[in-house]
ZAMARGU-4260 file (C-alpha; in steps of 0.2 Angstrom, whole numbers, plus 5000, padded with zeros to 4 digits):
<rodrens>
0) 5706/5765/5519 | 5689/5754/5507 | 5699/5746/5494 | 5691/5757/5483 | 5700/5770/5488
5) 5715/5761/5488 | 5711/5761/5469 | 5707/5777/5466 | 5723/5782/5473 | 5734/5769/5463
10) 5723/5778/5449 | 5730/5795/5454 | 5750/5789/5460 | 5752/5780/5441 | 5765/5787/5434
15) 5757/5794/5418 | 5771/5787/5406 | 5772/5771/5412 | 5759/5764/5402 | 5758/5745/5409
20) 5756/5753/5427 | 5739/5768/5424 | 5733/5752/5414 | 5733/5741/5430 | 5729/5754/5440
25) 5713/5758/5426 | 5707/5739/5425 | 5706/5740/5446 | 5697/5754/5446 | 5686/5746/5435
30) 5684/5734/5449 | 5678/5747/5462 | 5665/5752/5452 | 5676/5769/5448 | 5675/5769/5429
35) 5671/5791/5430 | 5690/5792/5437 | 5697/5776/5424 | 5690/5785/5408 | 5697/5801/5414
40) 5715/5796/5417 | 5715/5786/5402 | 5707/5797/5392 | 5723/5808/5391 | 5731/5792/5390
45) 5725/5789/5373 | 5736/5807/5366 | 5751/5800/5370 | 5752/5780/5369 | 5737/5783/5353
50) 5747/5764/5342 | 5744/5753/5362 | 5729/5747/5355 | 5726/5741/5377 | 5725/5761/5381
55) 5712/5761/5370 | 5703/5745/5375 | 5702/5752/5394 | 5695/5768/5387 | 5682/5756/5379
60) 5676/5747/5396 | 5677/5761/5408 | 5666/5772/5393 | 5656/5755/5393 | 5654/5756/5413
65) 5643/5773/5410 | 5636/5770/5400 | 5642/5777/5385 | 5638/5763/5369 | 5644/5778/5358
70) 5661/5781/5366 | 5665/5766/5369 | 5662/5761/5353 | 5671/5772/5348 | 5686/5768/5358
75) 5685/5749/5354 | 5683/5753/5338 | 5702/5763/5337 | 5707/5745/5348 | 5702/5736/5334
80) 5712/5748/5322 | 5727/5741/5330 | 5724/5726/5334 | 5712/5715/5321 | 5715/5701/5327
85) 5712/5702/5343 | 5699/5692/5348 | 5691/5702/5365 | 5694/5716/5359 | 5683/5713/5340
90) 5670/5706/5353 | 5668/5724/5361 | 5667/5733/5347 | 5654/5718/5343 | 5646/5722/5356
95) 5645/5742/5360 | 5640/5741/5344 | 5623/5731/5345 | 5620/5743/5365 | 5622/5759/5354
100) 5610/5757/5341 | 5620/5753/5326 | 5622/5741/5317 | 5634/5726/5322 | 5631/5710/5313
105) 5648/5713/5302 | 5654/5716/5320 | 5649/5699/5323 | 5654/5691/5310 | 5671/5696/5313
110) 5671/5691/5332 | 5666/5675/5326 | 5678/5672/5314 | 5693/5673/5328 | 5680/5664/5341
115) 5670/5654/5334 | 5669/5642/5351 | 5663/5657/5361 | 5647/5658/5367 | 5644/5672/5371
120) 5652/5681/5352 | 5636/5665/5348 | 5621/5675/5360 | 5626/5691/5354 | 5625/5688/5336
125) 5607/5682/5337 | 5602/5696/5350 | 5610/5706/5334 | 5600/5699/5322 | 5586/5700/5335
130) 5587/5719/5334 | 5591/5719/5311 | 5573/5710/5309 | 5580/5696/5309 | 5572/5685/5322
135) 5568/5672/5310 | 5589/5669/5305 | 5594/5670/5321 | 5583/5656/5331 | 5589/5647/5317
140) 5604/5647/5315 | 5603/5643/5339 | 5595/5630/5332 | 5608/5623/5322 | 5622/5626/5335
145) 5611/5616/5349 | 5609/5603/5335 | 5627/5598/5334 | 5632/5603/5355 | 5614/5600/5366
150) 5626/5603/5381 | 5625/5625/5378 | 5609/5628/5394 | 5615/5648/5388 | 5611/5644/5368
155) 5594/5633/5374 | 5588/5645/5386 | 5591/5662/5371 | 5583/5651/5362 | 5565/5646/5371
160) 5566/5668/5372 | 5568/5672/5356 | 5555/5659/5350 | 5544/5667/5362 | 5546/5686/5353
165) 5549/5678/5336 | 5540/5665/5333 | 5525/5664/5350 | 5516/5647/5342 | 5534/5635/5342
170) 5535/5623/5357 | 5548/5632/5368 | 5556/5617/5375 | 5558/5607/5362 | 5579/5611/5359
175) 5579/5603/5373 | 5569/5588/5373 | 5579/5583/5359 | 5596/5586/5369 | 5588/5576/5381
180) 5583/5560/5372 | 5602/5564/5370 | 5606/5565/5387 | 5593/5559/5396 | 5602/5559/5412
185) 5609/5577/5409 | 5603/5586/5427 | 5606/5602/5419 | 5598/5600/5405 | 5581/5597/5413
190) 5585/5610/5424 | 5586/5620/5411 | 5569/5615/5402 | 5561/5617/5419 | 5567/5633/5420
195) 5561/5640/5401 | 5544/5631/5407 | 5541/5642/5423 | 5547/5654/5414 | 5532/5652/5398
200) 5520/5652/5416 | 5513/5635/5406 | 5517/5625/5425 | 5504/5613/5420 | 5520/5607/5407
205) 5531/5608/5422 | 5524/5596/5433 | 5525/5584/5417 | 5540/5588/5416 | 5543/5585/5432
210) 5535/5568/5434 | 5549/5564/5418 | 5562/5568/5428 | 5558/5558/5442 | 5558/5544/5431
215) 5576/5547/5423 | 5583/5552/5438 | 5575/5546/5453 | 5568/5558/5467 | 5575/5576/5475
220) 5571/5587/5484 | 5574/5603/5470 | 5558/5592/5458 | 5549/5592/5474 | 5550/5610/5478
225) 5547/5616/5459 | 5532/5603/5460 | 5524/5614/5474 | 5530/5630/5466 | 5519/5625/5452
230) 5506/5618/5461 | 5503/5633/5471 | 5504/5642/5454 | 5491/5630/5447 | 5477/5636/5463
235) 5482/5616/5468 | 5485/5623/5488 | 5485/5612/5498 | 5491/5598/5488 | 5506/5610/5483
240) 5507/5613/5503 | 5513/5593/5508 | 5527/5596/5498 | 5531/5610/5505 | 5530/5600/5523
245) 5543/5585/5515 | 5552/5601/5511 | 5566/5604/5519 | 5567/5624/5526 | 5572/5636/5509
250) 5586/5642/5508 | 5588/5658/5504 | 5575/5673/5498 | 5572/5666/5483 | 5566/5646/5488
255) 5557/5657/5502 | 5543/5663/5491 | 5533/5651/5487 | 5529/5642/5500 | 5524/5660/5510
260) 5511/5660/5492 | 5505/5648/5496 | 5502/5649/5517 | 5493/5668/5507 | 5482/5655/5497
265) 5478/5642/5510 | 5474/5660/5521 | 5485/5655/5535 | 5494/5669/5534 | 5504/5673/5550
270) 5515/5660/5545 | 5516/5665/5530 | 5520/5680/5539 | 5534/5672/5549 | 5543/5665/5534
275) 5544/5681/5527 | 5550/5690/5544 | 5564/5677/5544 | 5583/5683/5543 | 5591/5673/5530
280) 5611/5677/5536 | 5624/5688/5522 | 5609/5686/5513 | 5599/5700/5506 | 5578/5699/5511
285) 5576/5710/5496 | 5565/5697/5491 | 5556/5697/5506 | 5552/5713/5509 | 5537/5718/5497
290) 5527/5698/5504 | 5529/5706/5519 | 5521/5723/5513 | 5508/5714/5510 | 5506/5704/5524
295) 5509/5719/5536 | 5495/5728/5527 | 5483/5717/5524 | 5485/5711/5546 | 5483/5730/5550
300) 5504/5733/5556 | 5510/5747/5558 | 5527/5744/5550 | 5517/5747/5533 | 5517/5764/5534
305) 5534/5764/5540 | 5539/5753/5523 | 5529/5763/5510 | 5515/5772/5520 | 5524/5790/5514
310) 5520/5796/5499 | 5539/5802/5497 | 5537/5784/5492 | 5527/5787/5475 | 5533/5804/5466
315) 5527/5810/5447 | 5536/5820/5438 | 5529/5827/5420 | 5545/5833/5412 | 5537/5832/5394
320) 5546/5848/5390 | 5564/5841/5395 | 5557/5827/5388 | 5557/5835/5370 | 5544/5831/5353
325) 5535/5815/5361 | 5534/5812/5342 | 5548/5807/5334 | 5553/5799/5352 | 5538/5786/5352
330) 5545/5788/5334 | 5561/5781/5339 | 5553/5764/5351 | 5540/5759/5338 | 5555/5756/5328
335) 5563/5744/5340 | 5549/5735/5343 | 5551/5720/5332 | 5543/5705/5340 | 5528/5696/5340
340) 5524/5691/5356 | 5529/5693/5374 | 5545/5693/5383 | 5546/5677/5396 | 5548/5680/5414
345) 5541/5697/5412 | 5525/5706/5416 | 5519/5706/5399 | 5503/5702/5394 | 5496/5706/5376
350) 5509/5716/5371 | 5531/5717/5365 | 5545/5725/5377 | 5562/5731/5367 | 5580/5718/5371
355) 5593/5728/5377 | 5596/5746/5388 | 5589/5757/5377 | 5593/5769/5387 | 5616/5765/5384
360) 5609/5769/5366 | 5615/5781/5356 | 5598/5790/5347 | 5596/5808/5351 | 5578/5806/5355
365) 5584/5796/5371 | 5600/5803/5374 | 5588/5816/5379 | 5577/5807/5386 | 5590/5796/5397
370) 5597/5815/5404 | 5578/5820/5411 | 5574/5800/5415 | 5593/5806/5427 | 5590/5825/5433
375) 5568/5817/5439 | 5577/5805/5448 | 5589/5818/5455 | 5576/5824/5464 | 5564/5813/5469
380) 5580/5804/5479 | 5583/5824/5486 | 5562/5823/5492 | 5563/5805/5498 | 5564/5804/5520
385) 5580/5803/5527 | 5593/5789/5530 | 5585/5773/5539 | 5596/5759/5543 | 5584/5747/5545
390) 5573/5751/5530 | 5578/5746/5511 | 5575/5761/5500 | 5580/5775/5514 | 5599/5773/5511
395) 5617/5785/5517 | 5624/5786/5502 | 5611/5790/5488 | 5624/5800/5476 | 5629/5784/5463
400) 5615/5783/5451 | 5618/5772/5440 | 5603/5761/5428 | 5602/5745/5427 | 5591/5743/5414
405) 5578/5749/5405 | 5568/5747/5392 | 5551/5751/5382 | 5535/5741/5382 | 5520/5743/5370
410) 5502/5737/5374 | 5489/5735/5362 | 5469/5730/5364 | 5467/5724/5380 | 5484/5724/5384
415) 5491/5723/5403 | 5505/5719/5414 | 5503/5710/5430 | 5507/5712/5447 | 5525/5712/5452
420) 5543/5718/5458 | 5561/5722/5454 | 5570/5716/5469 | 5585/5719/5462 | 5585/5739/5459
425) 5583/5752/5469 | 5571/5763/5462 | 5560/5758/5444 | 5549/5769/5434 | 5537/5771/5422
430) 5537/5784/5409 | 5524/5787/5393 | 5527/5792/5378 | 5510/5787/5368 | 5491/5782/5379
435) 5476/5777/5375 | 5461/5788/5376 | 5450/5784/5394 | 5440/5771/5393 | 5419/5775/5399
440) 5414/5759/5402 | 5433/5753/5411 | 5440/5763/5428 | 5457/5768/5427 | 5459/5754/5412
445) 5478/5762/5407 | 5481/5767/5423 | 5498/5761/5435 | 5490/5755/5452 | 5502/5753/5466
450) 5501/5738/5483 | 5493/5727/5474 | 5494/5707/5469 | 5480/5703/5464 | 5487/5679/5461
455) 5490/5678/5479 | 5475/5691/5489 | 5466/5696/5474 | 5454/5707/5489 | 5469/5717/5493
460) 5466/5731/5482 | 5479/5748/5476 | 5484/5760/5487 | 5489/5770/5476 | 5484/5775/5456
465) 5490/5783/5443 | 5482/5790/5427 | 5493/5788/5412 | 5500/5806/5400 | 5511/5807/5389
470) 5528/5816/5397 | 5520/5808/5413 | 5535/5799/5424 | 5532/5788/5440 | 5545/5784/5450
475) 5546/5773/5467 | 5555/5762/5474 | 5559/5743/5464 | 5552/5732/5479 | 5533/5741/5478
480) 5521/5730/5470 | 5514/5738/5453 | 5506/5734/5438 | 5494/5741/5426 | 5476/5742/5422
485) 5468/5735/5406 | 5463/5744/5392 | 5451/5742/5381 | 5460/5744/5362 | 5473/5757/5358
490) 5492/5757/5360 | 5500/5760/5378 | 5521/5764/5375 | 5531/5766/5390 | 5548/5769/5394
495) 5552/5759/5411 | 5574/5759/5420 | 5577/5752/5435 | 5590/5763/5445 | 5602/5749/5454
500) 5606/5753/5475 | 5619/5763/5476 | 5636/5757/5484 | 5638/5759/5500 | 5654/5763/5513
</rodrens>
């Protein structure tokens, strides 16, 4: 019996008259991903124990795991009424209001009063301000908090990400530079500053920060690794390689990505492939599969056909009828695009991206969209090739379909998505809500392109493209390279979501 099966057996055996035993069993079930079973046991328990805030709290946790934000918020609201001074319940009530798209700022204010030193509550409050069009206030208040608590790394990172969207012209690392003036030998602050600059793709500024960090901290392999990463992204591949050659062998697949990219830029494809095919004991190869794909196709290796060549890997579906009035959905989405600038560390170029899990929201248009998108995923999964234990996509168990994240992107004149992958997901997507008119002067303007990474292989073209149309959905492996062609003028608005890799026995 697996630990999940044992947790489910314990949940089924929990005495219905013993609230503590039920909660213990439900907690264990939630730890093993059995939110539906926990919710089914907890919902009737609210009738037997209507005045027990713990029952409502755990029901809210189960519903949140199921991405039923409205139901979770209702449960936490009942719990908060029964335990008004519980800081965790207050935070959960506020957080689920934000996730559902309800006004959440007053609830976060209440949670802050109960837990004034909890950084996660402060960050949630800032997110609720951003969602309600008060992003300037969120930035100012986070900056004030950081002035008195300069070691708060999560706060610095959040401030930089809000600034990128609210004040695109701002210096994103200003709070970190101020903190480092007070604590010049704080390695975590240096790491955070370089992370912000790299997420902004300002590799020249990152290189300068590396030099400053060396002066403050002394030499370090990690600083050399960051410098090499920046040099390769700046097109200085020979200099980057001199640094990579002096560094220890990469410790994990994510570290291996950067020397692989540099080898490709230098035309040293055999060495790139050897590193891309390296087995890192006990670690997922997900970050390496996209580079194996590029190199196998470049070198005419038949393994590319096995990995991505099957036409069933990319599916397109017209779900306009299931989604309902597309104009109404577009209006809801436009109301969520409050940002002025593009987000950090994303593929968006010339547009904005919504915050939070879009498909957890409670608007009827979003709930209908979610149902249609998940049904299309089921059809896509059913038509995939049979299981193959060596293949990263062709899993044995495929019935546990969970949305790992969802967002909307709104691009305007000349906007596009840079080529990228989502290696932490299983299935990725693009659903078209609004598309610009065809540009007769630009072939395939605004189209979705698969299999190219122009940053490192500008001459390796896409092996498949998809023309966007309102109501069309494209589904594909998360580890498959994808990006979009720039378009001339107009608006292009999409919804994208990732399906998490299903749990295997």
